[in-house]
C-alpha positions as CSV (number, residue, x, y, z in Angstrom):
1,X,-27.9,8.0,-6.8
2,X,-29.3,9.6,-3.7
3,X,-26.2,11.5,-2.7
4,X,-23.3,13.0,-4.7
5,X,-20.0,12.1,-3.1
6,X,-17.8,15.2,-2.7
7,X,-14.8,16.2,-0.6
8,X,-15.1,19.6,1.1
9,X,-12.2,22.0,1.8
10,X,-13.3,23.3,5.2
11,X,-10.1,25.1,6.2
12,X,-11.0,28.2,8.1
13,X,-14.7,27.8,7.5
14,X,-17.0,28.3,10.5
15,X,-18.8,25.1,11.3
16,X,-21.5,24.5,14.1
17,X,-22.1,21.4,16.1
18,X,-25.2,21.3,18.2
19,X,-24.7,18.8,21.0
20,X,-22.0,17.9,23.4
21,X,-22.2,14.1,23.7
22,X,-20.3,11.2,22.3
23,X,-21.6,11.6,18.7
24,X,-21.1,15.3,18.7
25,X,-17.5,14.7,19.9
26,X,-16.7,12.4,16.9
27,X,-18.2,14.9,14.5
28,X,-16.3,17.9,16.0
29,X,-13.0,16.0,15.9
30,X,-13.5,15.2,12.2
31,X,-14.2,18.9,11.5
32,X,-11.1,19.9,13.4
33,X,-9.0,17.4,11.5
34,X,-10.3,19.0,8.3
35,X,-9.1,22.5,9.5
36,X,-12.5,23.9,10.2
37,X,-13.3,26.6,12.8
38,X,-15.6,24.7,15.1
39,X,-18.2,26.1,17.5
40,X,-20.1,23.8,19.9
41,X,-23.5,24.7,21.5
42,X,-24.7,22.4,24.3
43,X,-25.8,22.4,27.9
44,X,-22.7,20.4,28.8
45,X,-19.7,18.9,27.1
46,X,-18.1,15.4,27.0
47,X,-14.6,15.2,28.6
48,X,-13.0,15.1,25.2
49,X,-14.8,18.3,24.0
50,X,-14.0,20.0,27.3
51,X,-10.3,19.3,26.9
52,X,-10.4,20.7,23.3
53,X,-12.2,23.8,24.6
54,X,-9.6,24.3,27.3
55,X,-6.9,24.0,24.6
56,X,-8.7,26.6,22.6
57,X,-9.1,24.2,19.7
58,X,-12.8,25.1,19.4
59,X,-15.4,27.7,20.6
60,X,-18.1,26.7,23.1
61,X,-21.3,28.4,24.2
62,X,-23.0,26.9,27.2
63,X,-26.8,26.6,26.8
64,X,-29.5,25.5,24.4
65,X,-29.5,26.1,20.6
66,X,-30.6,29.6,19.4
67,X,-31.0,30.9,15.9
68,X,-28.2,33.3,16.3
69,X,-25.8,30.4,16.7
70,X,-26.1,29.9,12.9
71,X,-24.6,33.2,12.1
72,X,-21.9,32.9,9.3
73,X,-21.9,29.1,9.6
74,X,-21.0,27.3,6.4
75,X,-21.7,23.8,7.7
76,X,-24.0,22.6,10.6
77,X,-24.3,19.3,12.4
78,X,-27.3,18.6,14.7
79,X,-26.0,15.9,17.0
80,X,-28.3,16.0,20.0
81,X,-30.5,13.2,21.4
82,X,-33.6,15.4,21.2
83,X,-35.5,15.0,17.9
84,X,-37.3,18.3,18.4
85,X,-34.1,20.3,18.8
86,X,-32.6,18.6,15.8
87,X,-35.7,19.4,13.7
88,X,-35.5,23.1,14.9
89,X,-31.8,23.3,13.9
90,X,-32.6,21.7,10.5
91,X,-35.4,24.1,9.7
92,X,-33.4,27.2,10.5
93,X,-30.2,25.9,8.9
94,X,-32.0,25.2,5.6
95,X,-33.4,28.7,5.6
96,X,-29.9,30.1,5.9
97,X,-28.6,27.8,3.1
98,X,-26.0,26.0,5.3
99,X,-24.8,22.5,4.6
100,X,-26.7,20.4,7.1
101,X,-26.3,17.0,8.7
102,X,-28.8,15.6,11.2
103,X,-27.4,12.5,13.0
104,X,-29.6,9.5,12.6
105,X,-32.1,11.5,10.5
106,X,-30.5,11.9,7.1
107,X,-33.8,12.9,5.6
108,X,-33.7,16.2,7.5
109,X,-30.3,17.2,6.1
110,X,-28.7,17.7,2.7
111,X,-25.5,15.8,3.3
112,X,-24.3,12.8,5.3
113,X,-20.9,12.0,6.8
114,X,-19.5,8.7,5.4
115,X,-17.2,6.2,6.9
116,X,-13.7,7.3,6.1
117,X,-10.4,5.5,5.4
118,X,-7.6,7.9,5.8
119,X,-4.2,7.4,4.3
120,X,-3.4,11.1,4.2
121,X,-3.6,12.7,1.6
122,X,-5.4,9.7,0.2
123,X,-9.0,9.4,1.5
124,X,-11.7,6.8,0.8
125,X,-15.3,7.5,1.8
126,X,-18.0,4.8,2.1
127,X,-21.6,5.6,2.4
128,X,-24.9,3.7,2.4
129,X,-26.9,6.9,2.0
130,X,-28.0,6.6,5.6
131,X,-29.6,3.2,4.9
132,X,-27.1,1.3,7.1
133,X,-24.2,3.0,8.8
134,X,-23.2,-0.4,10.3
135,X,-22.7,-1.8,6.8
136,X,-20.6,1.2,5.8
137,X,-18.4,0.6,8.9
138,X,-18.1,-3.1,8.1
139,X,-16.9,-2.3,4.6
140,X,-14.5,0.3,6.0
141,X,-13.0,-2.3,8.3
142,X,-12.6,-4.7,5.4
143,X,-10.9,-2.1,3.2
144,X,-8.6,-1.0,6.1
145,X,-7.0,-4.4,6.0
146,X,-6.5,-4.3,2.2
147,X,-5.0,-0.8,1.9
148,X,-1.5,-0.4,3.5
149,X,-0.6,2.8,5.3
150,X,2.1,3.2,2.7
151,X,-0.4,4.4,0.2
152,X,-0.4,7.7,2.0
153,X,3.3,8.1,1.3
154,X,2.8,7.0,-2.3
155,X,0.2,9.8,-2.8
156,X,2.6,12.3,-1.2
157,X,5.3,11.3,-3.6
158,X,3.1,11.5,-6.6
159,X,1.9,14.9,-5.5
160,X,5.4,16.2,-5.2
161,X,6.1,15.3,-8.8
162,X,2.8,16.5,-10.3
163,X,4.1,19.9,-11.3
164,X,7.1,18.4,-13.1
165,X,5.0,15.9,-15.0
166,X,2.4,18.5,-15.9
167,X,5.2,20.8,-17.2
168,X,6.6,18.1,-19.4
169,X,3.6,16.3,-20.8
170,X,1.3,18.6,-22.8
171,X,-1.9,16.6,-22.6
172,X,-3.9,15.1,-19.8
173,X,-3.9,11.8,-21.6
174,X,-0.1,11.7,-21.8
175,X,0.1,12.4,-18.1
176,X,-2.4,9.7,-17.2
177,X,-0.5,7.1,-19.2
178,X,2.7,8.2,-17.4
179,X,1.2,7.9,-14.0
180,X,-0.4,4.5,-14.8
181,X,3.0,3.3,-15.9
182,X,4.6,4.5,-12.6
183,X,1.9,2.9,-10.5
184,X,2.3,-0.4,-12.3
185,X,6.1,-0.3,-11.8
186,X,8.4,-1.3,-8.9
187,X,8.4,2.3,-7.8
188,X,5.1,1.9,-6.0
189,X,6.3,-1.2,-4.3
190,X,9.4,0.7,-3.1
191,X,7.2,3.2,-1.3
192,X,5.0,0.5,0.2
193,X,8.0,-1.3,1.6
194,X,9.3,2.0,3.2
195,X,12.0,2.8,0.7
196,X,10.7,6.3,-0.1
197,X,14.1,7.8,-1.0
198,X,14.8,5.0,-3.5
199,X,11.4,5.4,-5.0
200,X,11.9,9.1,-5.4
201,X,15.2,8.6,-7.2
202,X,13.6,6.0,-9.5
203,X,10.7,8.3,-10.3
204,X,13.2,11.1,-11.0
205,X,15.1,8.8,-13.4
206,X,11.9,7.8,-15.2
207,X,10.9,11.4,-15.7
208,X,14.2,12.4,-17.1
209,X,14.7,9.4,-19.3
210,X,14.4,10.9,-22.8
211,X,13.3,7.7,-24.4
212,X,10.5,7.2,-21.8
213,X,9.4,10.8,-22.0
214,X,9.1,10.9,-25.8
215,X,7.6,7.4,-26.0
216,X,4.7,7.3,-28.4
217,X,1.6,5.6,-27.2
218,X,0.9,2.3,-28.9
219,X,-2.6,1.0,-29.2
220,X,-3.9,-2.4,-28.2
221,X,-7.2,-4.3,-28.1
222,X,-8.5,-6.1,-25.1
223,X,-11.1,-8.8,-26.0
224,X,-12.8,-9.3,-22.7
225,X,-15.6,-11.6,-21.6
226,X,-18.1,-9.7,-19.4
227,X,-19.8,-12.9,-18.1
228,X,-23.5,-13.5,-17.9
229,X,-24.4,-10.3,-16.0
230,X,-23.4,-10.4,-12.4
231,X,-20.3,-8.2,-12.0
232,X,-19.0,-10.3,-9.2
233,X,-18.2,-13.0,-11.8
234,X,-15.6,-10.9,-13.6
235,X,-12.0,-12.0,-13.5
236,X,-9.4,-9.8,-11.8
237,X,-7.7,-9.4,-15.2
238,X,-10.9,-8.4,-16.9
239,X,-11.5,-5.7,-14.2
240,X,-8.0,-4.4,-14.5
241,X,-8.1,-4.0,-18.3
242,X,-11.6,-2.5,-18.1
243,X,-10.2,0.2,-15.8
244,X,-7.4,1.2,-18.1
245,X,-9.1,1.2,-21.5
246,X,-9.5,4.5,-23.4
247,X,-12.4,3.3,-25.6
248,X,-15.1,0.7,-24.7
249,X,-16.8,-1.1,-27.6
250,X,-19.6,-3.1,-26.1
251,X,-22.5,-5.4,-27.0
252,X,-26.2,-5.3,-26.0
253,X,-25.7,-8.4,-23.8
254,X,-23.2,-6.7,-21.5
255,X,-25.1,-5.9,-18.3
256,X,-25.3,-2.3,-17.1
257,X,-23.6,-3.3,-13.8
258,X,-20.6,-4.7,-15.7
259,X,-20.4,-1.7,-18.1
260,X,-20.4,0.7,-15.1
261,X,-17.1,-0.8,-14.0
262,X,-15.3,0.6,-17.0
263,X,-13.3,3.8,-16.6
264,X,-15.7,6.7,-16.1
265,X,-14.0,8.9,-18.7
266,X,-13.6,6.2,-21.3
267,X,-15.4,6.8,-24.6
268,X,-18.2,4.2,-25.1
269,X,-19.2,2.8,-28.5
270,X,-22.3,0.7,-28.7
271,X,-22.3,-2.0,-31.4
272,X,-25.0,-4.3,-30.0
273,X,-27.0,-6.6,-32.1
274,X,-30.7,-7.3,-31.6
275,X,-33.0,-9.6,-33.5
276,X,-33.2,-8.4,-37.1
277,X,-31.4,-5.2,-36.1
278,X,-27.6,-5.1,-36.2
279,X,-26.5,-1.7,-35.0
280,X,-23.1,-2.2,-36.7
281,X,-22.4,-5.0,-39.1
282,X,-19.7,-7.5,-37.8
283,X,-17.2,-6.6,-40.6
284,X,-17.5,-2.9,-39.6
285,X,-16.9,-3.8,-35.9
286,X,-13.7,-5.7,-36.9
287,X,-12.4,-2.7,-38.8
288,X,-13.4,-0.3,-36.1
289,X,-11.4,-2.1,-33.5
290,X,-8.3,-2.1,-35.7
291,X,-8.7,1.6,-36.5
292,X,-9.2,2.7,-32.9
293,X,-6.1,0.8,-31.8
294,X,-4.0,2.2,-34.7
295,X,-5.0,5.6,-33.5
296,X,-3.1,4.8,-30.3
297,X,-6.1,3.9,-28.1
298,X,-6.3,1.0,-25.6
299,X,-9.5,-0.5,-26.8
300,X,-11.8,-2.7,-24.7
301,X,-13.9,-5.0,-26.7
302,X,-16.4,-6.0,-24.0
303,X,-18.7,-8.9,-24.7
304,X,-21.4,-10.7,-22.7
305,X,-20.5,-14.2,-21.7
306,X,-17.3,-15.5,-23.2
307,X,-16.0,-14.0,-26.4
308,X,-15.1,-17.3,-28.0
309,X,-18.5,-19.0,-27.5
310,X,-21.0,-17.5,-30.0
311,X,-19.3,-14.2,-29.4
312,X,-17.6,-13.8,-32.8
313,X,-14.4,-13.1,-30.9
314,X,-12.4,-15.3,-33.3
315,X,-13.5,-13.2,-36.3
316,X,-12.5,-10.0,-34.6
317,X,-9.0,-11.0,-33.7
318,X,-8.5,-12.5,-37.1
319,X,-8.8,-9.0,-38.5
320,X,-6.5,-7.6,-35.8
321,X,-3.9,-10.2,-36.5
322,X,-4.1,-9.5,-40.2
323,X,-3.6,-5.8,-39.6
324,X,-0.8,-6.2,-37.1
325,X,-2.7,-4.8,-34.1
326,X,-1.6,-6.2,-30.7
327,X,-4.4,-7.8,-28.7
328,X,-5.1,-10.0,-25.7
329,X,-8.1,-12.2,-24.8
330,X,-9.6,-12.5,-21.4
331,X,-12.2,-15.3,-21.2
332,X,-15.4,-14.8,-19.3
333,X,-17.9,-17.1,-17.7
334,X,-20.1,-18.1,-20.6
335,X,-23.8,-17.8,-20.5
336,X,-24.3,-21.6,-20.3
337,X,-22.1,-22.0,-17.3
338,X,-23.4,-18.9,-15.4
339,X,-27.0,-19.8,-16.2
340,X,-26.7,-23.4,-15.1
341,X,-25.0,-22.5,-11.9
342,X,-27.5,-19.8,-10.9
343,X,-30.5,-21.8,-12.0
344,X,-29.6,-24.9,-10.2
345,X,-29.2,-27.0,-13.3
346,X,-25.9,-28.9,-13.6
347,X,-24.8,-29.2,-17.2
348,X,-23.4,-32.7,-16.5
349,X,-24.3,-35.2,-13.9
350,X,-23.1,-38.8,-13.4
351,X,-26.7,-40.1,-13.3
352,X,-28.2,-37.9,-16.1
353,X,-25.7,-36.5,-18.6
354,X,-22.2,-37.4,-19.6
355,X,-21.8,-34.8,-22.3
356,X,-23.0,-31.3,-23.1
357,X,-23.5,-29.6,-26.5
358,X,-23.7,-25.8,-27.1
359,X,-25.7,-24.6,-30.2
360,X,-27.1,-21.3,-31.4
361,X,-30.9,-21.1,-32.1
362,X,-30.9,-18.4,-34.7
363,X,-33.7,-18.8,-37.3
364,X,-32.9,-18.4,-41.0
365,X,-35.9,-18.1,-43.3
366,X,-38.1,-19.4,-40.6
367,X,-36.2,-22.7,-40.2
368,X,-33.3,-24.1,-38.1
369,X,-30.4,-25.8,-39.7
370,X,-29.0,-27.9,-36.9
371,X,-27.5,-31.4,-36.6
372,X,-30.6,-33.0,-35.1
373,X,-29.1,-36.4,-34.9
374,X,-26.4,-35.0,-32.7
375,X,-28.8,-33.1,-30.5
376,X,-31.1,-36.1,-29.8
377,X,-28.5,-38.4,-28.4
378,X,-29.2,-39.9,-25.0
379,X,-27.5,-39.0,-21.7
380,X,-26.5,-35.5,-22.8
381,X,-27.5,-31.8,-22.1
382,X,-28.2,-29.4,-25.0
383,X,-27.7,-25.7,-24.3
384,X,-29.3,-23.4,-26.9
385,X,-28.1,-19.8,-27.1
386,X,-30.4,-17.2,-28.7
387,X,-33.2,-19.7,-29.0
388,X,-36.2,-17.8,-27.6
389,X,-37.8,-16.9,-30.9
390,X,-37.2,-20.3,-32.3
391,X,-38.5,-22.3,-29.2
392,X,-41.6,-23.7,-30.9
393,X,-39.7,-24.9,-34.0
394,X,-36.9,-26.2,-31.8
395,X,-39.2,-28.3,-29.7
396,X,-41.0,-29.6,-32.8
397,X,-37.8,-30.6,-34.5
398,X,-36.4,-32.4,-31.5
399,X,-39.5,-34.4,-31.0
400,X,-39.7,-35.1,-34.8
401,X,-36.1,-36.5,-34.6
402,X,-36.7,-38.8,-31.7
403,X,-36.8,-37.0,-28.4
404,X,-39.9,-37.7,-26.3
405,X,-42.4,-34.9,-25.7
406,X,-41.8,-35.3,-22.0
407,X,-38.1,-34.5,-22.3
408,X,-37.4,-31.8,-19.6
409,X,-36.4,-28.3,-20.8
410,X,-35.8,-25.0,-19.1
411,X,-35.7,-21.4,-20.2
412,X,-33.7,-19.0,-18.1
413,X,-34.1,-15.2,-18.5
414,X,-31.3,-12.8,-17.6
415,X,-29.4,-15.3,-15.6
416,X,-27.2,-14.2,-12.6
417,X,-29.0,-10.9,-12.3
418,X,-31.9,-9.6,-10.2
419,X,-34.2,-10.1,-13.2
420,X,-33.5,-13.9,-13.4
421,X,-36.5,-16.1,-14.0
422,X,-36.6,-19.8,-14.6
423,X,-39.3,-21.6,-16.5
424,X,-39.3,-25.4,-16.6
425,X,-41.4,-27.8,-18.6
426,X,-41.1,-30.3,-21.3
427,X,-40.6,-30.1,-25.1
428,X,-44.4,-30.6,-25.4
429,X,-45.4,-27.9,-22.8
430,X,-42.7,-25.2,-22.5
431,X,-43.8,-23.1,-25.6
432,X,-47.3,-22.8,-24.0
433,X,-45.9,-22.1,-20.6
434,X,-43.9,-19.0,-21.7
435,X,-46.4,-17.8,-24.4
436,X,-47.7,-15.0,-22.1
437,X,-44.8,-14.7,-19.7
438,X,-43.2,-11.7,-21.4
439,X,-39.7,-13.2,-21.4
440,X,-37.0,-10.6,-21.7
441,X,-33.6,-11.3,-23.4
442,X,-31.0,-12.5,-23.0
443,X,-32.3,-16.0,-22.3
444,X,-31.0,-19.5,-22.6
445,X,-32.5,-22.9,-23.1
446,X,-31.3,-26.0,-21.3
447,X,-32.6,-29.4,-22.6
448,X,-32.0,-32.7,-20.8
449,X,-32.8,-34.8,-17.8
450,X,-30.6,-32.5,-15.6
451,X,-33.5,-30.0,-15.7
452,X,-35.4,-32.3,-13.2
453,X,-32.8,-31.3,-10.6
454,X,-33.7,-27.6,-10.7
455,X,-36.3,-27.6,-8.0
456,X,-34.0,-29.4,-5.6
457,X,-30.8,-27.5,-6.4
458,X,-32.0,-24.0,-7.0
459,X,-30.3,-21.6,-4.6
460,X,-30.3,-18.2,-6.2
461,X,-33.5,-16.4,-5.3
462,X,-33.4,-12.8,-6.8
């Protein structure tokens, strides 16, 4: 993270803008809206700044920048079209320890001004870290259409009731649950539809309802499929539950990008399993989920792929059901589907495969105990989860049970992410192809004639 997003209280702070053109005008207007005491230094002013000066909304000194202009300034913006002047302002401002922004030269300053969506008092800031202001503006325009102006009135209503809620609920967690309940209720919709008075009355009633106020929090488990790695592939429901969970119990196969979408203040518990190294035995995970929920937590059990396809989700909710713990299941895009789509390998195809079989490639005592007759049927695709270590044995057994050595096979590493790599070959050649490739898990094997389409259909180029 190149910049720390913060919101500054500039009321009555002295701020300097060097420059009097169009860009300086926009910056000065922002500072004035934030309540700052603005001083402009420039040889001339834009009509907008001249009007503000005449209205005594800001101070103005005619002339070029001088070191004395920085006196007692908390924040400085260099907004001239002269790179030498901007550099001079930057050097002196840094010596004084002022907050400094240099327009179009973010490397000279120590802060940048983001694109802003204002629904006062609600504010949303978007920044590309100076990499592309145009991209930030484009995203701001998109978000402007998604966030009604009524959210400002909603924020004002909630601010009005904050002291009462804080006085009644003794812990921050209780207050958070109350506000989440309000925001998920028709009260928010009343505000957005302009019925502010009705919303206030409804909120007052909620707060003074003895049953609601003394309601004890009940725990629940959300069994959520995190998909194959790309966070854009999450469902809306998955994202909503990820944002409201108190505790996140996650696997090794959950990508960092997906995990980062969980609530920032949620407790994270890692229970991932690696080859020959189970951080937490499955039975203990089952009991952990039940215990955390019984303690009143909303528990997110976040799994890579889909929880019901080699994810042991069924085992976990069996325990929850037996212990009377409420739960819900959110399917995710399983690794097979995500891998196939991003690698350009259709799992079924009218000309190549009329069926698809999913199997797990775990080795036990150096062997694989699979239904080889089923896996060697014609006109089908076989997808092998967790088969990297067993690849040589898998290829040998499939050839031994009737598949030709030239049968196409693909290995896909970390599908749907920037680290995706696709290796294609045959049962006879793939083990040698990947021997020195340093393949990193998770990976998936796809076996069948559909693999021959990969060169033509591959579209994802990380």
